[in-house]
C-alpha positions as CSV (number, residue, x, y, z in Angstrom):
1,X,-6.8,-11.4,-8.2
2,X,-10.0,-10.6,-6.4
3,X,-12.0,-7.4,-6.1
4,X,-14.6,-6.2,-3.5
5,X,-16.4,-2.9,-4.0
6,X,-19.2,-1.3,-2.1
7,X,-20.9,2.1,-2.4
8,X,-22.1,3.6,0.9
9,X,-24.5,6.5,0.9
10,X,-23.8,9.1,3.6
11,X,-25.7,12.1,4.9
12,X,-22.5,14.0,5.6
13,X,-21.0,16.2,2.8
14,X,-18.0,14.7,1.0
15,X,-15.7,17.5,2.2
16,X,-16.4,16.7,5.8
17,X,-16.0,13.0,5.4
18,X,-12.8,13.6,3.4
19,X,-11.3,15.6,6.3
20,X,-11.9,12.7,8.7
21,X,-10.4,10.1,6.2
22,X,-7.3,12.3,5.7
23,X,-6.8,12.7,9.5
24,X,-7.8,9.1,10.4
25,X,-4.6,8.5,12.4
26,X,-5.9,11.1,14.9
27,X,-9.6,10.8,14.4
28,X,-10.4,7.1,14.1
29,X,-8.9,5.9,17.5
30,X,-11.0,8.7,19.2
31,X,-14.2,8.1,17.2
32,X,-13.9,4.2,17.3
33,X,-12.0,3.3,20.5
34,X,-13.7,-0.2,20.4
35,X,-12.1,-0.9,17.0
36,X,-8.8,0.9,16.8
37,X,-6.3,0.8,19.7
38,X,-3.9,3.2,17.8
39,X,-2.9,4.4,14.4
40,X,0.7,5.6,14.3
41,X,2.4,7.4,11.5
42,X,5.8,5.8,11.0
43,X,6.9,7.8,7.9
44,X,5.6,10.9,6.2
45,X,2.7,13.1,7.4
46,X,0.1,10.3,7.3
47,X,-1.9,12.1,4.7
48,X,0.2,12.0,1.5
49,X,1.7,9.4,-0.8
50,X,4.5,7.5,0.7
51,X,3.3,7.8,4.3
52,X,3.5,4.7,6.3
53,X,0.8,3.9,9.0
54,X,0.7,1.2,11.6
55,X,-2.9,0.3,12.7
56,X,-3.3,-1.6,15.9
57,X,-6.8,-3.0,16.3
58,X,-8.5,-3.8,19.6
59,X,-8.5,-7.5,20.4
60,X,-11.7,-8.9,19.0
61,X,-12.7,-5.4,18.0
62,X,-16.3,-4.8,17.1
63,X,-17.1,-6.3,13.7
64,X,-13.5,-7.4,13.2
65,X,-12.5,-10.8,12.0
66,X,-9.2,-9.6,10.7
67,X,-5.7,-9.4,12.2
68,X,-4.7,-7.2,15.1
69,X,-2.0,-5.2,13.2
70,X,-1.7,-3.8,9.7
71,X,1.0,-1.7,8.2
72,X,0.0,0.3,5.2
73,X,1.6,2.7,2.8
74,X,-0.4,5.5,1.1
75,X,0.1,4.9,-2.6
76,X,-1.7,8.0,-3.9
77,X,-4.0,10.8,-2.9
78,X,-6.1,12.8,-5.3
79,X,-7.3,15.9,-3.3
80,X,-9.5,17.2,-6.1
81,X,-11.5,14.0,-6.6
82,X,-11.2,12.9,-2.9
83,X,-9.5,9.6,-3.6
84,X,-7.0,7.8,-1.4
85,X,-5.3,4.5,-2.0
86,X,-3.2,2.5,0.4
87,X,-1.4,-0.9,0.1
88,X,-0.8,-3.3,3.0
89,X,3.0,-3.7,3.3
90,X,3.1,-5.5,6.7
91,X,1.1,-7.2,9.4
92,X,-0.6,-10.5,9.8
93,X,-2.9,-9.9,6.9
94,X,-0.1,-10.6,4.5
95,X,0.1,-14.2,5.8
96,X,-2.9,-14.9,3.6
97,X,-2.6,-12.3,0.9
98,X,0.2,-11.5,-1.5
99,X,-1.5,-8.2,-2.4
100,X,-4.0,-6.2,-0.5
101,X,-4.9,-2.7,-1.7
102,X,-7.7,-0.5,-0.4
103,X,-9.1,2.6,-2.2
104,X,-11.6,5.1,-0.8
105,X,-13.3,7.6,-3.2
106,X,-15.8,10.2,-2.0
107,X,-18.3,12.0,-4.3
108,X,-21.0,14.5,-3.5
109,X,-24.5,13.1,-3.8
110,X,-27.2,15.0,-5.7
111,X,-29.6,16.4,-3.1
112,X,-26.9,16.5,-0.3
113,X,-24.7,14.1,1.4
114,X,-22.1,11.9,-0.3
115,X,-21.2,8.4,-1.5
116,X,-18.1,6.6,-0.3
117,X,-16.9,3.9,-2.6
118,X,-14.6,1.4,-0.8
119,X,-12.6,-0.9,-3.0
120,X,-10.3,-3.8,-2.0
121,X,-8.1,-5.6,-4.5
122,X,-6.4,-8.7,-3.2
123,X,-4.5,-11.7,-4.2
124,X,-4.6,-14.8,-2.0
125,X,-1.5,-16.8,-1.1
126,X,-3.6,-20.0,-1.7
127,X,-6.8,-20.7,-3.7
128,X,-8.0,-22.6,-0.7
129,X,-8.3,-19.4,1.4
130,X,-11.7,-17.7,1.6
131,X,-12.3,-14.4,0.0
132,X,-12.1,-11.5,2.5
133,X,-15.8,-10.7,2.2
134,X,-15.9,-9.4,5.8
135,X,-14.2,-6.3,4.5
136,X,-17.4,-5.2,2.8
137,X,-19.5,-5.5,6.0
138,X,-16.8,-3.9,8.0
139,X,-16.5,-0.9,5.6
140,X,-20.3,-0.4,5.5
141,X,-20.5,-0.4,9.3
142,X,-17.4,1.8,9.7
143,X,-18.7,4.5,7.3
144,X,-22.2,4.4,8.7
145,X,-20.8,5.0,12.2
146,X,-18.5,7.7,10.9
147,X,-21.5,9.3,9.2
148,X,-23.5,9.2,12.4
149,X,-20.6,10.6,14.4
150,X,-20.1,13.5,11.9
151,X,-23.8,14.2,11.8
152,X,-24.0,14.3,15.6
153,X,-20.8,16.4,15.9
154,X,-22.2,18.9,13.4
155,X,-25.2,19.5,15.6
156,X,-23.1,20.4,18.7
């Protein structure tokens, strides 16, 4: 089992970031058309435990070294603490990983803004495969772009 964790400091308040994360099926393809072709809700409402989402990435999307399609199921959502966890249940990523689980936790930061903690737990199908360290850079870049978008959107 491997673990990748990164804290990303944001200028945007946690509540506003949380709204975007919860509504990512609608928001992310609009905000990041160069990364996400579509995010479709296949089961559930896309915001609560048990929901199944299919993410189609743009071919060679910006900052992507991962697969073009991922199917994930939301494992749990903690509204009070702004935590969401989802597990990959389909897609090309599972060719190299037996387990791939992402968790996002948002906390208010003293003095304003927030901190997003992005955690990935994974188990490779072979010890010879590289660790998915690109996830860390991708997460930092995505959250920084989301932060900039939400800051700009709030000024309109």
